[in-house]
N, C-alpha and C positions, 0 to 999 in steps of 0.2 A: 888285682892290679888297678891302679887309678891313673887317670890321664888329666893333664892340665887343659885349660880352655884353649890354649895355643895349639896343643897337640891335636885336640879334637877338631879344631878349625882346619888345620892342615890335612888331617886324615880324611875328612869329609868334604873338603874344598868349599867350605862355607865361612862366612865372616864371623868374627867374635861378636859383633853387634847382633847377628842373627841368633847366636846362642844366648846372649843376654836377653834378647826379646822373648825367646822361648821360656827362659827362667821367669821373666816378668809376668807373662800371661799364665804361667803355671803348667805348661804342657811338658816341660823337661827341666826339672829343678836339680841342680848339682849340689854336691856337698860343699859348704863354704867354711874355710878355715877362719875361725873367729879372730885369731891373732893377726893375720895379715890380709884377710879378705879374699884370698885366692879361691877360685872355683875348681873343684875336682869332679871328674866323672868316672864311674865304674863301668865294667863290661856290660852289665845289664842296662846301663844308661845308653851305651853305644848301640845296643840292639834296639832300644826304644827309639833312638834318634834315627836309625836306619829305617824303621817303620814309618816314622813321621815324614821323612824326606821322600820315601817311595810313594806314600799316600798323597803328599802335597804335590808331587810331580804329576799325579793324575788330575790335578786341578781342584782337589777337595779343600775347602776352607779350613784354616787352622782351628776355628771354633768347633767345627764338626769333628775334626780329628781328635781334639781334646776331649770332647764329650764321649766319643766312642772309646778312647783309651781308658777313660775313667769308669766306663761301664763294665770293663773286663769281660765282655760278652762276645763270643764268636758270631752270634746271630747279628749283633749290632754292626760288627765289622762287615759281614756279608751284605746287610741292608745298605750300609754306606757305599760299598762298592757297586751294588746294583743300581742305586740312585744315580751315582756318577756315570755309570755305563749308559743309562737311559739318557742322561743329559748330553753326553758326548755323541751318542747316536743322533740325537736331535740336531746338535751343532753340525755334524757331518752332513746331514740331509740339507741343512741350510746352506752350507758351503757348496754342496753340489749344485743347488739351485743358482747360487751366485756365479759359480763356474760356468754353468750353462748360459746364463745371461751374458757373461763376458765373451764366451765363444761366439754367441749370436751377434754381439756388438762388433766383434772383430771381423766376422764374415760380412756384416753389413758395410763396414768401413772399407773393406777390400773391394766390395761391389761398387761402392760410390766412387772410390778413387779411379777405377777403370771404366766408369760409366759415362756415356754420352747420350744426351736427349735425342729421341727419335722425332725428326721433323718431316720425314717422308711418311705421311699418314697412310699411304697406300700399302705400306708394309704391315700395318696393323690388321689383324684378323678379327672379323665379327664372329661371335660364338654365343651359344645359349648359356644363360646363367640362371640358377635357381638358388636363392639364398634368403633365409629368414633373419630379420634384424629386429632387435629390441631398441626402441627409442627411449633413452634415459635422459631426464633433465638434470644437468650437472649442478644447477643451483640448489636442487633438492639435496644433492650429496654434500656440497660444500657448506650449506646452511644447516644440515641435519646434525642431530646429536651423535650419529654413528660415523662421522667423518674420520675420527681417529681410528676406529675399528676398520674402516674401509682402507685407510692407508696401511695399517698394520698387516692386513691380509695381502695387500699388494707386495709389501716388503718380504713377506714370508712365502711369496709365490702362490698364495691361495686366492688371490683376487681374480678379477676378470682377465682373460688372456689378452695382453696388450696388442698383439698382432691382429686382433679381431675388432679393434676400435675403428669406426668409420665416422667421418663428418660429411654432411651433405652440402654441396654447392649447387644451387639451382641456377641454370643458365636461362636468363629471361630473353624475350623476343627482341628487346632493345640492345642486346649484346652485352649485358652486364651480368654480374653474379650476385646472388643473394645467399647469404650464409647465416645460419643461427648457431652462434658459437656456444650457446648454452645447452645444446643438445648433442649427444653422441649416439651412434647406432652400433650396437654390439651384436656381432654375428653369433647366431645360435650354435653352440656346441654343448656337450654334456656339462662341462664345468660352468660355463656361463649361464646355461639354463638353470642349473641347480642354484647358483647364487642369486639369479634374478628371482626365482621362486622364494628363496629364503627372505630376501629383502621385501618382496611384496607381502609375504606372510607376516612379517613384522611391521607392516605399514610404514616402511622407511622409504619406499620408492613408488612413484607412479610410472607405469611402463606401458607403452603402446607398441604393439607388434606391427612390423612393416615387412613387405615382401618385395624381393627382386625376382621377377620371373619373365624372362624374355631375352632379347638380343642385346649384347653389350660388346664393347671393346675395352681392353685394359692395357695400360702401359705405365712405365715409371717416369718420374721427372725429378730433376735436381736443380734448385735455384731458389731465389727469394720469392716472397708471396706475390709481388706484382707480376713477375714473369710467369709464375705458376698459374695465376688467374688468366693472364693473356693466353697461355698455352691451352688451358681448359676451354676458353672461348673459341680458339682456333680449331680445336678438336671437334667441338660441337658444330661449328660452321661447316666443317668438311663432311661430317657424317649426318648431321640433322638439319642443315640449312638454318632457317630462322626459327625452327621449332624449339619450344622449351624442353629441357631435359635435365635430369639429375645426374650429377657427377659425385661418386662416392670416393672420398679421399681417405687413405690410410697412411698415417705418418710413421715412417720407419726411423727417421733420424732428424735431429735439428742441430745445426751448427750455429752457436751464438755469434753475432756480429755486432759491431758498434752501430749506433744510430738506428737501432731496432730493424736492422736489415738481415735478420736471420735467414739462413739458407736451409731448405728442407729437402729431404729425400722422401718422396711419396709414391704410393701406388694409386693410380687413377682408374676407376671403373666408370665408364660413361654409358648411359642407357641409349640405345639406338631406337629412334622413333619412326624411321621410314625404311 
């Protein structure tokens, strides 16, 4: 029994153009009536088309499907399916990472929406903190040949854990802040430590280890950079008087604003000097 291109199109719910494309690339060639140019398909063609559509549904490119069909080998079919299964597994893992990031972003936004800055500093508790930090020069990263590799690892969730990035603001005796924007301080954990060692071993980074070991206070703040700096200075005046101290800033979220007045949601860790 033979079927017209229209009948096959309706039966498989695909367009005639799709069938003509399959004919053109040689993956499914119908019988063509030379007198009128009509295309006809037989039952074995329908079985082949079903296999093509099922395999294509799995995301396998037509070129690979064609090559596998032409091989007439069960092993090649299995290899094709295994390769696609591995690819899909990798994609699922990537989507799970993205889903986790979205969930964390939503939780952060919920926290910010309901957040109020704490101006009664007596409510902030002094506690002991012990933390190892790696000082990394960002200019070395941005100017380095491995910058694209660095970004790719971040996108795939393989880079440094972003929640462990800290910037240092040094509160000076004259009541001003000094910040080196070219340096970040990355908290030591297994993932970050392994990456640091990798980049050092490849001579891609110069890294200095720094330690926090002593009394600190921590709090969160939401606002633009000017108000954040004023807040840090006020914190230091309350806890340290006119003594110099380091404030470690971890940026959780940045809300773009016009005129470069972005608002930031940050965690502040302030060293206690007295």
